[in-house]
C-alpha positions as CSV (number, residue, x, y, z in Angstrom):
1,X,-33.8,1.6,-60.0
2,X,-30.5,2.9,-61.5
3,X,-29.3,0.3,-64.1
4,X,-25.5,0.3,-64.5
5,X,-23.4,-0.9,-67.4
6,X,-19.7,-1.6,-66.8
7,X,-17.0,-0.7,-69.3
8,X,-13.9,-2.7,-68.6
9,X,-14.2,-6.3,-67.4
10,X,-11.4,-6.5,-64.8
11,X,-10.7,-7.0,-61.1
12,X,-11.8,-3.5,-60.0
13,X,-15.1,-4.0,-61.7
14,X,-15.8,-7.1,-59.6
15,X,-15.5,-5.0,-56.4
16,X,-18.0,-2.5,-57.9
17,X,-20.3,-5.4,-58.8
18,X,-20.2,-6.6,-55.2
19,X,-21.0,-3.1,-53.9
20,X,-24.0,-2.8,-56.2
21,X,-25.3,-6.1,-55.0
22,X,-25.2,-4.7,-51.4
23,X,-27.1,-1.6,-52.4
24,X,-30.8,-1.0,-52.8
25,X,-31.9,0.9,-55.9
26,X,-29.3,-0.3,-58.3
27,X,-28.3,-3.2,-60.5
28,X,-25.7,-4.0,-63.1
29,X,-27.4,-5.2,-66.2
30,X,-24.6,-5.2,-68.8
31,X,-20.8,-5.3,-69.2
32,X,-18.7,-4.4,-72.2
33,X,-15.1,-5.2,-73.2
34,X,-13.1,-4.7,-76.4
35,X,-12.9,-8.5,-76.3
36,X,-16.3,-10.2,-76.6
37,X,-14.9,-13.4,-75.1
38,X,-13.6,-11.5,-72.1
39,X,-17.0,-9.7,-71.6
40,X,-18.8,-13.0,-71.9
41,X,-16.6,-14.8,-69.4
42,X,-16.9,-11.9,-66.9
43,X,-20.7,-11.7,-67.3
44,X,-21.1,-15.5,-66.8
45,X,-18.8,-15.4,-63.7
46,X,-20.6,-12.4,-62.1
47,X,-24.1,-13.2,-63.2
48,X,-24.6,-10.2,-65.4
49,X,-27.4,-10.9,-68.0
50,X,-26.0,-9.0,-71.0
51,X,-22.5,-8.6,-72.4
52,X,-21.1,-6.7,-75.4
53,X,-17.9,-6.9,-77.4
54,X,-17.8,-3.1,-77.9
55,X,-18.4,0.0,-75.7
56,X,-20.6,1.5,-78.4
57,X,-23.0,-1.5,-78.2
58,X,-23.4,-1.1,-74.5
59,X,-23.9,2.7,-74.8
60,X,-26.7,2.1,-77.4
61,X,-28.6,-0.1,-74.9
62,X,-31.5,2.1,-73.7
63,X,-31.8,0.1,-70.5
64,X,-28.5,1.4,-69.2
65,X,-28.8,4.6,-67.2
66,X,-25.3,5.0,-65.9
67,X,-21.9,3.6,-66.7
68,X,-19.1,2.6,-64.4
69,X,-15.7,3.0,-66.2
70,X,-13.1,0.5,-65.0
71,X,-10.6,0.8,-67.9
72,X,-7.0,1.9,-67.6
73,X,-6.3,5.6,-67.0
74,X,-5.2,6.3,-70.5
75,X,-8.7,5.4,-71.8
76,X,-10.8,7.3,-69.3
77,X,-11.0,10.6,-71.2
78,X,-12.3,9.0,-74.4
79,X,-14.6,6.6,-72.5
80,X,-16.2,9.5,-70.5
81,X,-16.8,11.5,-73.7
82,X,-18.4,8.4,-75.3
83,X,-20.7,7.9,-72.3
84,X,-21.8,11.5,-72.0
85,X,-22.5,11.9,-75.7
86,X,-24.6,8.8,-75.4
87,X,-26.6,10.4,-72.6
88,X,-25.3,8.2,-69.8
89,X,-24.4,9.2,-66.3
90,X,-20.8,8.3,-65.4
91,X,-18.9,7.0,-62.4
92,X,-15.2,6.7,-63.5
93,X,-12.3,5.2,-61.7
94,X,-9.5,7.5,-60.5
95,X,-7.6,9.2,-61.8
96,X,-10.5,10.6,-63.8
97,X,-8.3,11.9,-66.6
98,X,-4.7,12.7,-67.2
99,X,-4.7,16.5,-67.5
100,X,-6.4,19.7,-66.4
101,X,-7.7,20.4,-69.9
102,X,-9.3,17.0,-70.2
103,X,-10.9,17.3,-66.7
104,X,-12.3,20.7,-67.6
105,X,-13.8,19.4,-70.8
106,X,-15.5,16.4,-69.4
107,X,-16.9,18.3,-66.4
108,X,-18.2,21.0,-68.6
109,X,-19.8,18.5,-71.0
110,X,-21.5,16.7,-68.1
111,X,-23.0,20.0,-66.9
112,X,-24.1,20.9,-70.4
113,X,-25.7,17.5,-70.9
114,X,-27.3,17.6,-67.4
115,X,-25.6,14.3,-66.6
116,X,-23.9,13.1,-63.5
117,X,-20.2,12.7,-63.5
118,X,-18.0,11.7,-60.6
119,X,-14.4,10.5,-60.1
120,X,-14.6,7.3,-57.9
121,X,-12.7,8.7,-54.9
122,X,-14.4,6.3,-52.5
123,X,-12.1,7.2,-49.6
124,X,-13.9,10.5,-49.1
125,X,-17.1,8.5,-48.3
126,X,-15.7,6.1,-45.7
127,X,-17.1,6.4,-42.2
128,X,-13.7,6.8,-40.7
129,X,-13.1,9.8,-43.0
130,X,-16.3,11.4,-41.9
131,X,-15.3,10.8,-38.2
132,X,-11.9,12.4,-38.7
133,X,-13.5,15.4,-40.5
134,X,-16.0,15.8,-37.6
135,X,-13.1,15.7,-35.0
136,X,-11.3,18.4,-37.0
137,X,-14.4,20.6,-37.5
138,X,-15.3,20.4,-33.8
139,X,-11.8,21.5,-32.7
140,X,-10.8,18.3,-31.0
141,X,-7.1,18.8,-32.2
142,X,-7.2,22.5,-32.3
143,X,-6.0,24.5,-35.3
144,X,-4.6,22.1,-37.9
145,X,-0.9,23.0,-38.7
146,X,0.4,20.1,-40.8
147,X,-0.8,16.9,-42.6
148,X,1.3,13.9,-43.8
149,X,0.4,10.9,-45.8
150,X,2.2,8.1,-47.7
151,X,1.0,5.3,-49.9
152,X,3.1,2.8,-51.7
153,X,3.9,-0.9,-52.2
154,X,6.1,-3.1,-54.4
155,X,4.0,-3.8,-57.4
156,X,4.3,-6.9,-59.5
157,X,5.5,-5.9,-63.0
158,X,3.4,-8.7,-64.6
159,X,0.1,-8.5,-62.6
160,X,0.3,-4.7,-62.2
161,X,1.7,-4.1,-65.7
162,X,-0.4,-1.0,-66.2
163,X,1.5,0.9,-63.5
164,X,4.8,0.5,-65.4
165,X,3.4,1.4,-68.8
166,X,3.3,5.0,-70.0
167,X,0.9,4.0,-72.8
168,X,-1.6,2.8,-70.2
169,X,-1.5,5.9,-68.0
170,X,0.9,4.3,-65.6
171,X,2.8,5.9,-62.7
172,X,2.3,6.2,-59.0
173,X,0.6,9.7,-58.9
174,X,-2.4,8.7,-61.1
175,X,-2.9,5.4,-59.2
176,X,-1.7,6.0,-55.6
177,X,-0.8,9.6,-54.9
178,X,-4.3,10.7,-56.0
179,X,-5.7,9.4,-52.8
180,X,-4.0,11.7,-50.3
181,X,-4.0,14.6,-52.9
182,X,-7.8,14.4,-52.9
183,X,-8.3,13.4,-49.3
184,X,-6.2,15.8,-47.3
185,X,-7.7,19.1,-48.5
186,X,-11.2,17.6,-48.0
187,X,-10.5,16.8,-44.3
188,X,-9.7,20.4,-43.5
189,X,-12.0,22.1,-46.0
190,X,-9.1,24.0,-47.5
191,X,-7.7,24.5,-51.0
192,X,-4.2,23.8,-52.2
193,X,-2.6,27.2,-53.1
194,X,0.9,26.1,-54.0
195,X,2.9,22.9,-54.5
196,X,6.5,21.8,-54.9
197,X,7.2,18.2,-56.0
198,X,10.2,15.9,-56.4
199,X,9.6,13.1,-59.0
200,X,11.9,10.1,-59.5
201,X,11.0,8.2,-62.7
202,X,11.0,4.5,-63.2
203,X,13.1,3.0,-66.0
204,X,10.0,2.8,-68.2
205,X,9.5,6.6,-68.0
206,X,6.5,6.8,-65.6
207,X,6.7,8.5,-62.2
208,X,7.6,6.1,-59.5
209,X,8.7,7.9,-56.3
210,X,6.9,11.2,-55.8
211,X,7.1,13.6,-52.8
212,X,4.8,16.6,-52.9
213,X,4.9,19.6,-50.5
214,X,1.6,21.4,-50.4
215,X,0.6,24.8,-49.1
216,X,-3.1,24.9,-48.3
217,X,-5.1,27.9,-47.2
218,X,-4.2,27.6,-43.5
219,X,-1.8,24.7,-43.1
220,X,0.9,22.7,-44.8
221,X,0.8,19.1,-46.1
222,X,3.2,16.6,-47.6
223,X,2.6,13.3,-49.3
224,X,4.7,10.5,-50.8
225,X,3.8,7.7,-53.2
226,X,5.6,4.9,-55.0
227,X,4.8,1.6,-56.7
228,X,8.3,0.1,-56.1
229,X,8.8,1.0,-52.4
230,X,6.7,-0.1,-49.5
231,X,5.3,2.9,-47.6
232,X,3.1,2.9,-44.4
233,X,-0.1,4.0,-46.2
234,X,-1.2,6.0,-43.1
235,X,-2.3,9.7,-42.8
236,X,-1.7,12.1,-40.0
237,X,-3.4,15.4,-39.3
238,X,-1.5,17.4,-36.7
239,X,-3.2,20.2,-34.7
240,X,-2.1,22.5,-31.9
241,X,-3.9,20.3,-29.3
242,X,-3.4,16.8,-30.7
243,X,-3.5,14.8,-33.8
244,X,-5.4,12.2,-35.8
245,X,-4.1,9.0,-37.4
246,X,-5.8,7.2,-40.2
247,X,-4.3,3.8,-40.6
248,X,-4.4,2.7,-44.3
249,X,-5.7,6.1,-45.4
250,X,-7.4,4.9,-48.6
251,X,-9.5,2.1,-47.1
252,X,-10.3,0.4,-43.8
253,X,-12.4,1.3,-40.9
254,X,-10.2,2.9,-38.2
255,X,-9.5,6.4,-37.0
256,X,-7.5,7.4,-33.9
257,X,-7.6,10.6,-32.0
258,X,-4.6,11.6,-29.9
259,X,-4.0,14.4,-27.4
260,X,-0.7,16.4,-27.3
261,X,0.7,13.9,-24.8
262,X,0.5,11.1,-27.5
263,X,-2.4,9.4,-25.6
264,X,-5.3,7.9,-27.5
265,X,-8.4,9.8,-26.2
266,X,-10.9,8.4,-28.7
267,X,-10.9,5.7,-31.4
268,X,-13.3,4.9,-34.1
269,X,-13.8,1.5,-35.9
270,X,-16.8,1.1,-38.2
271,X,-18.1,0.8,-41.7
272,X,-18.5,-1.8,-44.4
273,X,-15.6,-3.8,-45.7
274,X,-16.3,-2.9,-49.3
275,X,-16.0,0.9,-49.3
276,X,-17.4,1.1,-52.8
277,X,-20.8,0.7,-51.3
278,X,-20.7,4.4,-50.2
279,X,-19.8,5.9,-53.5
280,X,-22.5,3.7,-55.2
281,X,-25.1,5.1,-52.8
282,X,-24.0,8.6,-53.5
283,X,-24.1,8.1,-57.2
284,X,-27.7,6.8,-57.0
285,X,-28.7,9.7,-54.7
286,X,-27.2,12.3,-57.0
287,X,-28.8,10.8,-60.2
288,X,-32.2,10.5,-58.5
289,X,-32.0,14.2,-57.4
290,X,-30.9,15.4,-60.8
291,X,-27.4,16.5,-59.7
292,X,-24.5,16.7,-62.2
293,X,-21.9,16.4,-59.4
294,X,-21.5,15.2,-55.8
295,X,-21.0,17.7,-53.0
296,X,-18.6,15.2,-51.5
297,X,-16.6,14.5,-54.7
298,X,-17.4,17.6,-56.8
299,X,-15.9,18.5,-60.1
300,X,-13.6,21.0,-58.4
301,X,-11.9,18.2,-56.6
302,X,-11.0,16.5,-59.9
303,X,-10.0,19.8,-61.5
304,X,-7.7,20.8,-58.6
305,X,-6.1,17.3,-58.5
306,X,-5.6,17.3,-62.2
307,X,-3.9,20.7,-62.1
308,X,-1.4,19.8,-59.4
309,X,-0.7,16.3,-60.8
310,X,0.0,17.7,-64.3
311,X,2.3,20.3,-62.8
312,X,4.3,17.6,-60.9
313,X,4.5,15.3,-63.9
314,X,5.7,18.1,-66.1
315,X,9.2,17.4,-64.6
316,X,9.3,14.1,-66.5
317,X,8.9,15.7,-69.9
318,X,11.6,18.3,-69.0
319,X,14.2,15.7,-68.1
């Protein structure tokens, strides 16, 4: 049994809690917040037996084997270091950190400590993602030439305050663009070799509308993200013999296979509604097998994404 502690008592932690409840071999035994009252309220609501008013107190609990970090992006780096130095395995929300140097440091520390560390890119584990990858590998659409993906919506500046706030690690790339940036290369088993980005800042200074053109090993890709503009949120993988459409690329259950005549030749619809279940199972499997990283969401995924994200966001500091 892997006993989880949660750092950050918010909405995303509730989804993680629900996933753990659906998973054998795991339990959430404690939650921590910088506000003891918030931690207590969350624990009572979710039925968690122990709550703490500080992260250090949770990390000192010997019953906690692994920690799920659900804080805002600006706090991830410090939180991960705290957990690893305390001897805890870590599953941390995306984006894992805010720079390549931070990503390199936490990944190296996890390996040195023989502790598991994974960025919670749950989209890579979805059954529809596996199906699309199988179609590509088996040549159903021929050689892949181009991939496209967009993800964006009109965020509420009150409820989604963190997206607008530079101090909280806001911006669309860290929160939204990270999905296609870490999904598209995975689908075709290729690395990003070059990137050119256009970044339109929000009035608060964070990145809002971002368009990235990517050169991968053997194909091209482009992606767009925004938290003030509604975008389709679909992904397309175009090959010489057809294409694949993934409606709602970062969640959901459907994948569609088209031939070159725009006809659907196969469709897939399957999987659990709460996609967090898959990453929880992978975390348990890796911990039980003594792995420091997941082969599906390896440290290299996080390092590559951090590299290209940092390069794109450099434009903001230069303006």
